[in-house]
KEFI-985134 format. One record per residue: x, y, z of N, C-alpha, C in turn. Coordinates in steps of 0.02 Angstrom, whole numbers, plus 32768, in hexadecimal, padded with zeros to 4 digits. Example, Ala and Ser with C-alpha at 12.3 -4.5 7.8 and 13.67 -1.06 7.14 Angstrom:
82947EE4818682677F1F818682947F5B8186/82827F90816282AC7FCB816582858002818A/
//
This chain:
8EE7AEF3FD6E8EE5AEE0FD298EFFAF19FCFE/8F22AF09FCCC8F40AF39FC9E8F0BAF55FC70/8F05AF99FC6B8ED2AFB9FC418EDCAFAAFBF7/8F19AFA2FBE08F25AF93FB998F0AAF4FFB86/8F0CAF1EFBB38EEFAEDCFBA68EA3AEE0FBA3/8E86AF07FBCD8E3DAF0EFBCD8E26AF2FFB8C/8E48AF64FB778E36AF86FB3A8E3CAF57FAFE/8E70AF2FFAFC8E78AF01FAC48E40AECEFAC1/8E2EAEB3FAFB8DF9AE80FAFB8DB5AE9EFAEB/8DAAAEDCFAFE8D6AAEFDFAF08D68AF13FAA7/8D9FAF2DFA8D8DA0AF49FA4A8DA9AF13FA14/8DC4AEDBFA238DD3AEA9F9F18D95AE88F9D2/8D60AE78F9F78D28AE55F9D88D08AE7AF99E/8D02AEBCF9A08CE2AEE0F96A8D07AED8F928/8D48AEE7F9268D6BAEDDF8E68D6BAE93F8D1/8D6EAE66F9008D6DAE1FF8F08D2AAE0CF8CF/8CF3AE24F8EB8CB2AE16F8CF8CABAE35F889/8CC4AE71F8818CC2AE91F83F8CECAE69F80E/8D26AE53F8248D51AE2BF7F88D2EADE9F7E6/8D0CADCAF8168CE9AD8CF8078CB0AD98F7D6/8C89ADCDF7E18C53ADDDF7B38C6DADECF76D/8CA3AE12F76A8CC2AE22F72A8CD9ADE2F708/8CF7ADB4F72D8D0FAD75F7118CD5AD4CF6F6/8C9EAD4AF71A8C63AD25F7038C47AD45F6C3/8C46AD87F6C28C2EADABF6878C59AD9CF64A/8C9BADA0F6538CC9AD92F61C8CC3AD49F605/8CBEAD1BF6348CB5ACD5F6238C76ACCBF5FB/8C40ACECF60E8C02ACE8F5E98C0AAD01F5A2/8C2DAD38F5998C39AD52F5558C62AD21F52C/8C93AD03F54B8CBDACD3F5278C94AC97F512/8C6BAC7EF53F8C44AC42F52F8C10AC4FF4F9/8BF2AC8AF4F98BC0AC9BF4C68BDFAC9AF480/8C1CACB2F47B8C3DACB5F4398C6CAC7BF42C/8C6BAC49F4568C9CAC12F44F8C89ABE2F418/8CB9ABBEF3FC8CAAAB8BF3CA8C7AAB56F3E5/8C7CAB49F4268C4FAB17F4438C06AB2CF43A/8BF7AB6CF4438BB2AB82F43A8B9EAB7FF3F1/8BCDAB90F3C48BBEAB8AF37D8BB6AB41F369/8BDEAB15F3868BD8AACEF3788B93AAB5F38C/8B7AAACCF3C58B37AAB7F3DA8B03AACFF3A8/8B0AAB0CF3908ADAAB26F35F8ADFAAFFF31E/8B1BAAEEF3088B24AAC8F2CB8B09AA80F2D4/8B13AA64F30F8AFAAA21F31D8AAEAA20F31A/8A8FAA55F3348A46AA59F3328A2FAA5CF2EA/8A50AA85F2C18A3FAA89F27B8A48AA45F259/8A80AA24F2688A8DA9E4F2498A57A9B2F25D/8A41A9B3F29B8A0CA986F2B189CCA994F28B/89BBA9D3F281897FA9E5F25C8982A9CBF215/89BCA9D2F1F589C4A9BCF1B089BEA970F1AC/89DBA94CF1DD89D8A904F1DA8990A8EBF1DE/8966A90FF202891FA8FBF2048900A905F1C0/890FA93CF19F88F3A94AF15D890FA919F12A/8950A90AF12E896FA8DEF0FD8954A897F102/893CA883F13C8922A83FF14388E0A835F11E/88C0A86BF1088883A868F0E18896A862F098/8873A838F073887EA834F02B883CA842F008/8842A859EFCA8807A868EFA28812A851EF5B/87E1A82EEF4187E3A817EEFC87C7A850EED1/87F2A870EEAB87DCA8A9EE8387B0A896EE49/87ABA855EE3B877FA83EEE048738A82FEE1B/872DA82BEE5C86EAA81BEE7486D2A848EEAC/86FDA871EEC786EAA89BEF0086B9A8D2EEEC/868EA8E3EF1A865FA919EF0F8683A95CEF17/8661A991EF04867CA9D5EF0D868EA9E1EF56/8660A9D0EF82866CA9DBEFCA86A6A9B2EFE4/86AAA973EFCE86E1A948EFE48725A964EFCC/8728A97CEF8F8765A999EF758779A9D8EF9C/8747AA02EFA98754AA41EFCD876CAA33F014/8752AA00F0338766A9F0F07887A9A9CDF07B/87B9A9A4F04B87F6A97BF04F8834A99DF033/882CA9CBF0058866A9E8EFE48877AA2DF001/88B5AA36F01488CCAA76F02F88CDAAABEFF7/88B2AAE5F00588B2AB1BEFD4887DAB14EF9F/8850AAE5EFA88819AADAEF7987D8AAE6EF9D/87B6AB19EF868774AB28EFA1873EAB0DEF71/8702AB24EF7C86C9AB0CEF5486D3AB1CEF0A/86E8AB59EEF986F0AB6EEEB38723AB42EE8F/875CAB37EEAE8790AB0DEE8E8779AAC5EE8A/8756AAAEEEBD873CAA69EEBC8709AA61EE84/86DFAA94EE7B86AFAA92EE4386D3AA90EE00/870AAAB5EDFA8732AAB4EDBD8750AA6FEDB0/8766AA4EEDE58782AA0AEDDE874CA9DAEDC4/8712A9DDEDE386DBA9B0EDCE86C6A9C0ED86/86C2AA00ED7586AFAA13ED3186E3A9FAECFE/8723AA02ED0E8758A9E9ECE38752A99DECDB/8746A97BED11873FA931ED108703A91DECE5/86CBA941ECEB8690A931ECC4869BA93CEC79/86C1A970EC6886CDA980EC218704A956EC01/8736A940EC298771A91FEC0D877AA8D7EC23/874DA8BEEC4B8754A879EC63877FA877ECA1/8787A83BECBB87ACA833ECFA87F6A848ECF3/8811A860ED2A8858A871ED2D8880A831ED2B/88B5A831ED0388E2A7F7ED018925A807ED20/8931A847ED2E896FA85EED4D895FA89BED78/897EA89EEDB28972A8D6EDE08982A919EDBF/89B4A919ED9389C9A957ED728993A974ED45/8963A94DED32892BA967ED0A8904A99CED30/8908A99CED7188E7A9D0ED988901AA15ED87/893EAA1AED6D8959AA5AED598932AA79ED1F/890BAA51ECFC88E1AA6AECC688A1AA8BECDF/8893AA82ED1F8856AA9DED3D8865AAE5ED52/8839AB12ED3F8842AB59ED508845AB61ED9D/8879AB83EDB48881AB90EDFB88ACAB5EEE1F/88BFAB28EDFE88EBAAF6EE1D8931AAFFEE00/895FAB0FEE2C89A5AB19EE1689D4AAE7EE36/8A13AAF1EE278A47AAC3EE408A46AABFEE8D/8A3DAAF7EEAE8A3FAAF8EEF88A05AACFEF14/89CAAAD7EEF88990AAB1EF10899AAA66EF03/89B3AA56EEC989C0AA0FEEB989F4A9F2EEE9/8A29AA18EEF58A5EAA00EF228A44A9F6EF69/8A1CAA24EF828A01AA1FEFC689D3A9E2EFCE/89B4A9CDEF978981A999EF9B8995A957EF7B/89D0A952EF6089E2A916EF3B89DDA8D6EF65/89E7A8DBEFA689E3A89FEFD1899BA889EFDE/896BA8B4EFD68926A8A1EFE588FDA891EFA7/8917A8A0EF6D88F2A895EF2F88F9A84DEF18/88BFA82FEF0B88BDA7EBEEEF889AA7F0EEAB/88ACA7C3EE7E888CA7C1EE3C885BA788EE34/885EA756EE5F8832A71BEE5B8814A70DEE9F/
//
C-alpha cells in the first residue's frame, strides 16, 4: 500500500470535521440574523396585538380597571383620569375627546382606536 494514500486518509477526516463544524457554526450565525428569524419575531408580536385588538372597551361605561386592562399604554392613573373627565364632562361623543384627558396623547389614541367604543 502506498504511504501517501494512507496519510491522506488518516489526515483528511480532521480538517473535514473542522470544516463541517465551522460550516454549522456559520450557518447558525446566518440563521440567527436572517430575515426569517425576524419575521418569526414580528409574527409573534402581530399575534399578540391581534389578541389585544379583539377586545373592545366602552369608554363611557368602563370601570377604571377595565380601561387600564383594555387600553395599551393606559395604567390605573390614566384610567382614573379618563373616568374623572367623563364624570365632569359627560359621556364621550368622539374618540378624539380622549386627547383632552391629561396623559392621553396622539400615540395612545392611535394605538387604541380599534378597541375604543363610545356606545
